[in-house]
N, C-alpha and C positions, 0 to 999 in steps of 0.2 A: 507502646506505639499509639499514635493518634491518627486514625485514617481520616482523609479528607480528599475532596475533589480539587484538582488544579486545572484551570482552563488553559488550553493550548490553541494554536492556530490550525484549523483543519486544512491539510494539504494532501494531495494524492500520494506523495512519496512517504507520508507518515500515516497511511491507512485511514485518513479522514478523521483522526481522533480529535475531538474537541475537549472532552473531559477525561483526564487520566487520574487514577488514584495515587496518592502519595502515602508512603509507609505501608506499602502493600506486602502481604505475606507471600512472597513469591515462591515458586517451586525450588526444590533443593538442587536439581540438576540444571545445567546451563540452558538458558532460554533467551529469546530476543525480546527486548523492550521495544515494541513497535512504535510507540509514541515518541521515543527519543532516539531511535536508531542506534542503540547501544545494547550491551548485554544486560539482562535483568539481574536482580539481586534476590537471594534467598531471604526469607523472613520468618517471623514467629506467628503462631496462631493468635488471631485477634477477633474481636467482635465487629461484625460488618455493619452493625446498626447505624453508625454515623453516616454511612453512605446511602441509607434508605430514606425514602420520603422526600428527597430533594428533587424538585421539578427540573429536569434537564431536557433541553430542546434540540440536542444534537448528539453526535456519536459519543457514547460512554464506553470506555475501554476497560475490560476485565482481563488482566493477564492470568497466566497459569498459576495454580496454587498446589500445595501438597495434597495428596489424596484425601486426608481427613477433613479438609476444608471445601472439597468439591461441591458437596450438597448445599452448604451455606452460600457459596459463590453462585451456584445456579439459582438459588432463591432470590439473591440480590438481582440477578439478571431478569428474572421473571417480574420482580417488582417494578423495575424501570420499563420493561417492555409493555407492561399493562398501562403505563402512563403515555405511551406513544414514543418513548425514547428509543432511537436505534442503538443497539448494543453490539459491540464487537467483542466476541468471547474467544479467547485464545486457549487452545488445547495442545497438549504434547502428543506425540504419536501413540495411537492405541486408546486414547481417552475418548469419552463420550460426555455429552452434557444434556441435562434436562431443562432446556430453555427454548421452547418452540418460538420461532420468530427471530432469534438472535442470528447475527452474521457470524458464522464459525470460521476460524482460521487455525489450521494446524501448523505448529512451529516445527520445521524440519531440522533445526539445529541438533537436537539429540540424535536423530537418525544419521546425520552426517558424521557426527563425532564417533558414533558407534560403528560406522561403516555398514549400516543396515538400512538401505533405502527401501527394502521390502516391507519395513514397518509402516511405510506410507501407502501401501497398496490398498488398504481398506479404510477409506475416509468416511466420516459421518456424512450423511446425505446433505448436499448443498454446500459443503465446506470448501474453502480455498486453502492455499498453502503459502506460507511465508518461507522462502528458501534463502539461506545465508550464502553470501558470496565472499569467500575467504581465500586469500592467496595460499597456494599449496594444498588446499583441501578441496575446493570446488571451482577452480578456475580452468578446468579442462573442458573444452567443448564436447568431448565424448561423454563426460558426465552429464552435461546439459541435455544431450540427446536422450540419454537413459532416463533422466528425470522427466523430460517431455513425454516420452512413451509411457512411462509408468503413471504419470498424472493424467494423461488422456485416458488410459485404461481404467484408472480409478475414478474417472468422471469428476475430477476436481473442477470446481466452479471457476477458479482463476488461480494463477500462480504469480506471485509477486516476489521478485528478487530484491534482496536488501543487503547492502555492504555495510555492516555495523562498524561504528567507530570503536576502536579497541585501545585500551590502556596497555602499557607493557605488562602489567600483572595479568590482565585478561588474555593477552597473547600467550603468556606462559601457561595459563590455565587450559587453553584450547590446543596448544601445539602438540602434535605427535612428532616422533623423531624425524620422520621423513618430510615434515612440513615446517619445522622450527625456523629454518633460515628464511623460507618464503614468507611466513607470517610476520617476521620482524623486518624484512628488508625488501619486500616486493609489494607493489600496489595491488589492492584487490581488483578483481575483474570489474569491468564496467557494467552497470545495470542495463545499459542499452544493448550490449553484446549478448547478455543473457536473454533479454526480451526478444531479440532477433531470433535466437535459437529456439525459444519456446513458441514463437509465432508460427513456426512450421507445423505445430501441433494444435493450432487454433486458439492459443492463449494471447490475450491482450495485455498491455504492460501493467495496468493498475487494477486494484479492486474497485469495482463500481461503487460510487458513494452510497452508503446505507442512508436511507431517507426516513424521516419521522413519519409517524402514523397518527390518525386522530386520537385524542382531541387536538394535537398540535397542528397548526394550520399553515405550515411553511414548506410543504413537501415540494411543490413545483419550483419555488424560488431556490430551494436547496439543490434541486437537480440541475437547474441552470447554472448556479454558482459553481457546482462541481465541474461542469463541463468547461467553464471558464478557467478553473484551476488546473484542469488537465491540459488545456491549451497553453497556459502559462508555463507549466512544467516542461511540456514537450518542446515549446519554442526555445527555452533556454538550453535544454539538452541537445537541441540541434545546432547549438552554437550561434544562434542568431543574435542581433544586437540586444543588449540587456534591457534598455529602457522600454521598448515595446512589450517585452516579456513581463517586466515589473508592472507595466500598466494593466496587463491582463490579470495579474495577481490582485491589483487594487480593485479592478472591476469585480473580480470574484468575491472579494471581501465586502464590497459595497452591496452586491446582490445578496450575500448572506445576511447582512444587517438590515436591509430595507424592509419596511412593512408594505410597500407598494406591491401590487400584484403585477409581476413582470410580464406574464403572459397577456394580461389585459392591456397593459401599456403598449405592448408590441402590436397587438391586433388593432388598437386604436391609433397607431402611428405616432406615439408620443416618445419613443426612445430617443429621437434626435435632440430633445431638449435636456437630456441627462448627460452632463459632462463626463461622468465616469464611464459611460457606455459609447463613447465616440469611436469611430473607425472600426477596427477589427472586432473589438469587444461587442459593439452593436450588431455587427453582421453575425457573429456567433450566437448572440441571444436570439436573433430572428430565426436562424436556422435551427436552434434548439427548440423554440416554440413550434416551428413547423415540423419538427422531428424529421428533418431532411437527412437522408442517408448520405447523399453526395454533398458533404459540408466541408468548410475550410478545416475543421478539426479532423475529420476523417482523412483528408489529404495529408495533414501534418503527421498523423499517426502512421499512415502508410509510408511516408518518407522515413520516419523514425525506425520503422521495423524492416525497411528494405534491406536486403543483404548488402554487406559492405562490398564495394567494387574490388575485384581481384587486383592485387598489385602486379604490375608487369614483372616478368622474370628478367634476370640480367641479360639473357640472350635477346629477349624482345626489346629491351631498352637499347641494346647495342645496335639492333637492326634499325630502330627508329632514328638513332643518331646518324647511322650510315646513310639513311635515306635523305636526311637533311643535308 
């Protein structure tokens, strides 16, 4: 195996991963590949040295590993954290990591497959949770309520629902007898519905973007670009016209790449000359710089998380027809 970093596009739905390792020695039990939205693969023991020493200026993703490689994985995380790189370090239930400053995410898939949500009750301090949304296994709103209660009690920093893309082989691998038909023939639950349920327990839809630290000098631009990315994702999930949503994604990517100081440009009134930040994108940047709580993005998130309107019963519908 030849370990190497592969660059991806950082997006809120993919946990902001910019650099994901290829040929990674993954854990032997099922786990979620957060950068691809798929199941992860098991691997063999390797030397992590090819991933050391490379200057990475955005989120580096370290998936779960077999127990024998945990110490080496943590050392790799510490190496990049010392350079200012934000590190997303993924753990399985019950695991801990020696990587202060890393963004920790506990993968709930093993707990779901084992029917043991209690294994999530003791999370590492500051950790969030990636929760799989699987037809027949985790599509019951009653389960979501249990998850919300447990995660609030465990003081999870955030809970992010993810509906992984599954091949037929992977469906067979995950299916229990009572969920086989659902996994193969039913659509997974919507991430929005899960987010609505978890919002009642104080959880927002996405992991806040992990930001670089000195000596990397891009922290504020990355924060603003992240807010534009969230706005783009929410806009499209609300079913609004695609082009404005894609324009927000383009603005987010521009903000990620530019070397201009966006906060200074905003304070000096120069955003209007930047074509990529026209319209809503420019408004969102201004509100992000002002750190305004009552922002367009906050209103969009509120709409996204608002309870779904109750459908009228047949009796109510009949009465409405009669009144007409």
